[in-house]
Every structure is written in structure tokens, then in C-alpha cells.
C-alpha positions as CSV (number, residue, x, y, z in Angstrom):
1,M,45.1,30.4,-6.3
2,L,44.5,28.8,-10.0
3,R,43.5,25.1,-10.4
4,T,45.4,22.7,-12.4
5,A,43.6,20.8,-15.1
6,V,43.7,17.7,-13.1
7,Q,42.6,19.4,-9.8
8,V,39.6,20.5,-11.9
9,K,39.0,17.2,-13.4
10,K,39.1,15.9,-9.8
11,L,36.5,18.2,-8.6
12,V,34.2,17.2,-11.5
13,T,34.5,13.7,-10.7
14,I,33.5,14.2,-7.0
15,A,30.7,16.4,-7.6
16,A,29.4,13.6,-10.6
17,L,29.7,11.0,-7.7
18,L,28.0,12.9,-5.1
19,A,25.2,13.8,-7.5
20,V,24.9,10.1,-8.3
21,A,24.9,9.1,-4.5
22,S,22.2,11.6,-3.9
23,A,20.3,10.3,-7.0
24,V,20.5,6.8,-5.5
25,R,19.3,7.6,-2.0
26,A,16.0,9.6,-3.5
27,A,15.6,6.6,-5.5
28,D,15.7,4.4,-2.5
29,E,13.5,7.0,-0.5
30,F,11.0,6.7,-3.3
31,D,11.0,3.1,-3.3
32,S,10.9,2.6,0.2
33,Y,7.9,5.1,0.6
34,F,5.6,2.9,-1.5
35,A,6.8,-0.5,-1.4
36,D,4.9,-3.0,0.6
37,I,6.7,-5.3,2.6
38,S,3.5,-7.3,3.4
39,I,3.4,-8.8,0.1
40,L,6.9,-10.0,0.8
41,Q,5.1,-13.0,2.6
42,L,3.4,-14.5,-0.6
43,K,5.5,-17.1,-2.6
44,P,4.9,-15.7,-6.1
45,I,6.3,-12.3,-4.8
46,Q,9.5,-13.8,-2.9
47,A,10.0,-15.8,-6.2
48,E,9.8,-12.8,-8.8
49,L,12.1,-10.9,-6.4
50,K,14.4,-13.9,-6.2
51,I,14.3,-13.9,-2.4
52,T,17.5,-15.8,-1.2
53,E,17.1,-18.5,1.7
54,T,19.4,-16.0,4.0
55,Q,17.1,-12.9,3.2
56,R,14.1,-15.1,4.3
57,A,15.7,-16.2,7.5
58,N,16.5,-12.8,8.1
59,M,13.0,-11.6,7.8
60,N,11.7,-14.2,9.8
61,K,13.7,-13.0,12.7
62,H,12.6,-9.2,11.8
63,A,9.2,-10.8,12.2
64,D,9.4,-12.9,15.1
65,W,11.0,-9.4,16.8
66,L,7.7,-7.8,15.7
67,N,5.4,-10.4,17.4
68,A,7.4,-10.0,20.2
69,Q,6.9,-6.2,20.4
70,G,3.4,-6.7,19.8
71,K,3.0,-9.4,22.8
72,A,5.1,-6.9,25.2
73,I,2.6,-4.0,24.4
74,D,-0.6,-6.0,24.8
75,A,0.8,-7.3,28.2
76,N,1.4,-3.6,29.2
77,V,-2.2,-2.5,28.1
78,K,-3.6,-5.4,30.4
79,A,-1.7,-4.4,33.0
80,G,-2.8,-1.0,33.1
81,K,0.5,0.4,32.4
82,L,-0.2,1.7,28.8
83,T,-3.5,3.3,27.4
84,S,-4.6,2.0,24.1
85,D,-3.7,5.3,22.3
86,N,-0.2,5.0,23.4
87,A,-0.2,1.4,22.8
88,N,-1.3,2.0,19.3
89,K,1.5,4.5,18.7
90,Q,4.2,2.1,20.0
91,M,2.8,-0.4,17.6
92,A,3.1,1.9,14.6
93,V,6.4,2.7,15.6
94,S,7.5,-0.9,15.8
95,L,5.7,-1.6,12.2
96,A,8.1,1.4,10.8
97,S,11.0,-0.2,12.5
98,L,9.9,-3.4,11.0
99,K,9.6,-2.0,7.1
100,K,13.2,-0.6,7.7
101,K,14.7,-3.7,8.9
102,I,13.1,-5.7,6.1
103,I,14.0,-3.0,3.2
104,G,17.7,-3.2,4.5
105,E,17.5,-7.2,3.7
106,L,16.8,-6.2,0.0
107,T,19.2,-5.1,-2.9
108,A,18.2,-2.0,-4.3
109,A,16.8,-4.1,-7.6
110,Q,14.7,-6.2,-5.4
111,L,13.2,-3.0,-3.5
112,K,12.7,-1.4,-6.9
113,R,10.8,-4.1,-8.0
114,L,8.5,-4.6,-5.0
115,R,7.6,-0.8,-5.6
116,E,6.8,-1.4,-8.9
117,I,4.6,-4.6,-8.1
118,T,2.9,-2.4,-5.0
119,L,2.0,0.2,-7.2
120,Q,0.4,-2.4,-10.0
121,R,-1.7,-3.5,-7.3
122,D,-2.6,-0.1,-5.9
123,G,-3.8,1.3,-9.3
124,L,-4.9,5.1,-8.9
125,L,-4.4,5.6,-5.4
126,P,-0.9,6.1,-5.3
127,L,-1.6,9.5,-7.5
128,M,-3.7,11.3,-4.6
129,D,-0.1,11.3,-2.4
130,P,2.2,14.1,-2.8
131,K,5.2,12.0,-3.4
132,M,3.7,10.7,-6.2
133,A,2.3,13.9,-7.5
134,D,5.9,15.3,-7.4
135,K,7.5,12.5,-9.0
136,I,5.3,12.5,-12.1
137,G,5.0,16.3,-12.1
138,M,1.5,16.6,-11.0
139,T,0.5,20.5,-10.2
140,K,-1.1,21.2,-6.9
141,A,-4.5,21.8,-8.8
142,Q,-4.3,18.2,-10.3
143,L,-3.7,16.6,-7.0
144,T,-6.6,18.6,-5.4
145,K,-9.0,17.9,-8.1
146,L,-8.3,13.9,-7.8
147,R,-8.3,13.9,-4.1
148,D,-11.7,15.7,-4.0
149,A,-13.1,13.4,-6.4
150,Y,-11.8,10.2,-4.5
151,V,-13.5,11.8,-1.5
152,A,-16.6,12.3,-3.0
153,N,-16.9,8.7,-4.5
154,D,-16.0,7.1,-1.5
155,K,-18.8,9.0,0.5
156,K,-21.0,8.2,-1.9
157,A,-19.9,4.4,-2.0
158,K,-20.4,4.0,1.6
159,G,-23.5,5.7,1.6
160,L,-24.8,3.0,-0.8
161,Q,-23.5,0.0,1.0
162,E,-24.9,1.3,4.2
163,A,-28.1,1.7,2.6
164,A,-27.9,-1.5,1.5
165,Y,-26.1,-3.6,4.0
166,K,-27.6,-1.9,7.5
167,P,-31.4,-3.2,7.1
168,I,-30.3,-6.6,6.7
169,F,-27.8,-6.4,9.7
170,E,-30.8,-5.1,11.5
171,K,-33.3,-7.3,10.7
172,Y,-31.4,-10.4,11.8
173,A,-29.8,-8.8,14.9
174,A,-33.1,-8.2,16.3
175,M,-34.0,-12.2,15.7
176,K,-33.4,-14.4,18.5
177,P,-32.9,-17.9,17.5
178,K,-33.7,-20.9,20.0
179,S,-30.9,-23.4,19.0
180,K,-27.4,-23.7,17.6
181,E,-28.9,-24.9,14.1
182,E,-31.6,-21.9,13.9
183,E,-28.7,-19.7,14.4
184,T,-26.7,-21.3,11.8
185,K,-29.7,-21.0,9.3
186,L,-30.4,-17.2,10.0
187,V,-26.4,-16.6,9.4
188,E,-26.8,-18.7,6.0
189,Q,-30.1,-16.3,5.2
190,R,-28.5,-13.2,6.3
191,N,-25.3,-13.7,4.2
192,K,-27.4,-14.9,1.3
193,E,-29.6,-11.3,1.6
194,L,-25.9,-9.3,1.8
195,E,-24.6,-11.1,-1.3
196,A,-27.8,-10.1,-3.2
197,A,-27.6,-6.6,-1.9
198,R,-23.9,-6.1,-2.9
199,I,-24.7,-7.9,-6.4
200,K,-27.4,-4.9,-7.0
201,I,-25.7,-1.9,-5.9
202,Q,-22.2,-3.2,-7.7
203,P,-22.9,-1.8,-11.1
204,Q,-23.2,1.8,-9.3
205,L,-20.1,1.1,-7.7
206,E,-18.2,0.2,-10.9
207,A,-19.8,3.2,-12.6
208,M,-18.1,5.4,-10.0
209,G,-14.8,3.6,-10.3
210,K,-14.9,4.3,-14.0
211,S,-15.7,7.9,-13.6
212,Y,-12.5,8.2,-11.5
213,I,-10.3,6.4,-14.0
214,D,-12.1,8.8,-16.6
215,L,-11.4,11.8,-14.4
216,A,-7.6,10.6,-14.0
217,D,-7.3,10.2,-17.9
218,V,-8.3,13.6,-18.6
219,T,-6.6,15.2,-15.7
220,L,-3.4,14.0,-16.2
221,T,-1.1,14.8,-19.1
222,K,0.5,12.3,-21.4
223,G,3.7,12.8,-19.9
224,Q,2.7,12.4,-16.5
225,K,0.4,9.2,-17.5
226,D,3.5,7.8,-19.3
227,S,5.9,8.5,-15.9
228,F,3.2,6.9,-13.9
229,L,3.0,3.8,-15.9
230,A,6.5,3.5,-16.2
231,L,6.9,3.7,-12.6
232,K,5.0,0.3,-12.2
233,G,7.5,-1.4,-14.2
234,K,7.0,-4.9,-16.1
235,P,3.4,-6.0,-15.5
236,F,3.7,-8.7,-12.6
237,D,1.7,-12.1,-13.4
238,P,2.1,-14.6,-10.7
239,K,1.1,-17.5,-12.8
240,T,4.7,-16.8,-14.9
241,V,6.9,-17.1,-12.0
242,S,8.4,-20.3,-11.4
243,N,9.3,-21.3,-7.2
């Protein structure tokens, strides 16, 4: 049976609407995945997103719900009704549920801005996530290259920190202060030595960080870098936000 022009037009319109709806869902899923709801506790973030009093009240209710869940889980662990592993799994489920509840309070524009600010905070780390790699068109080889470099740098950094800090911790752990006053002085001395050790290895850590930035710069194409930058949105400066 031949369709009339009106029927064809109607079908095209429905198809277009379905395509738009699908695109919106995909955007919401991407924003939800990368958005960090924990920073919504910060007043400048609330001001930037223009969180309303109603939204704030609802979010507080959701936070109270999570606290209640945590207390119940902790009580079950102490009562021997729940193992630590199962407790962690239950808490992870509760946290995921909380995120869904909080995001449900936000408008699409607020969620998008939260995702942008989160990406700004996280620097290059999101580039190692397959969802981000897919979003900006990275190849599997590019993703693997950045991941491998990060793991190698992280291992090296941890090795530097352990070599610098472990002897200090061990030295002071072996000391037996005879009074509270002596203990306080030893803690102060230990902290000074730890800070000095941190300053000493800082240039090496910064060099590793720069090497990773340089690697990402030559690994990504201009189009990929532009797409990643665009996903971060307008730079967020807490000082420019009015409460």
C-alpha cells in the first residue's frame, strides 16, 4: 500500500524525535557517568549550578538515607550478620543508588555543568576511560599507550615515595617516648622530615607528570584534543561565583 505524503512526513517526524530522544539519553548517560556528585557539597559548585533550596533539601534527604544505610550495614557487620566483603558490596550498591537519586534532582543543564567541572578537576585521567576514549574517537592503541604510561609512572612514583618516606616512618616507629610531651615533639620532628623528603622528590614527580602530559599531547590528534577540551566546558573559577 502506498503511503501518502502526510503519512511519510509523519513517519519522518517520529523518526527524528526518536533520534533526538536517543541522543539526549546518551548525553545524560555520559554526563551521569563522569559527574562527581561529591563536589555538590561545595558552596561554589552549588552557586555555579544554581542549586535551588528545594533541590538542596531533597539532596540532604538522600544523604540522610545513605547515612542510615551505612549505619545499618555497620551494625550487621558488628553483629556478625555480614562479612566485610559483603558489607563493602552493599555499600557500593548504596552509593550507586545515591548517585542516581542525586542526579535525578538535577536538570540536564546542571548535570552537564557538573560533568564539565568534574572533568576540569580530573585533568588527563578521564582519557584512560574507554567511555571517554570512545566519545572523542580515540583508537584502542591510543588508549593502551596512555594507560600503560600512566601505570608505569604511578609505579615509579610510588617507589620514589616509599623510598623517601619508609625509612622515616620506621625510624620514629622504633622510638619509645616517655611522656606525652616527648611524643608530641617526635611527631613534629617526623612530620618535618617527611615534608623535607617530599620537597626533595617533588621535582622528579613533577617531571613524570610533565612527561605524561607531553605523551598525551603527541598521542592525541588535534581533533581529539579539541573534543576533550570542549567537554570540559567553560573554565570554572570559584572566586567568580557569587553565593
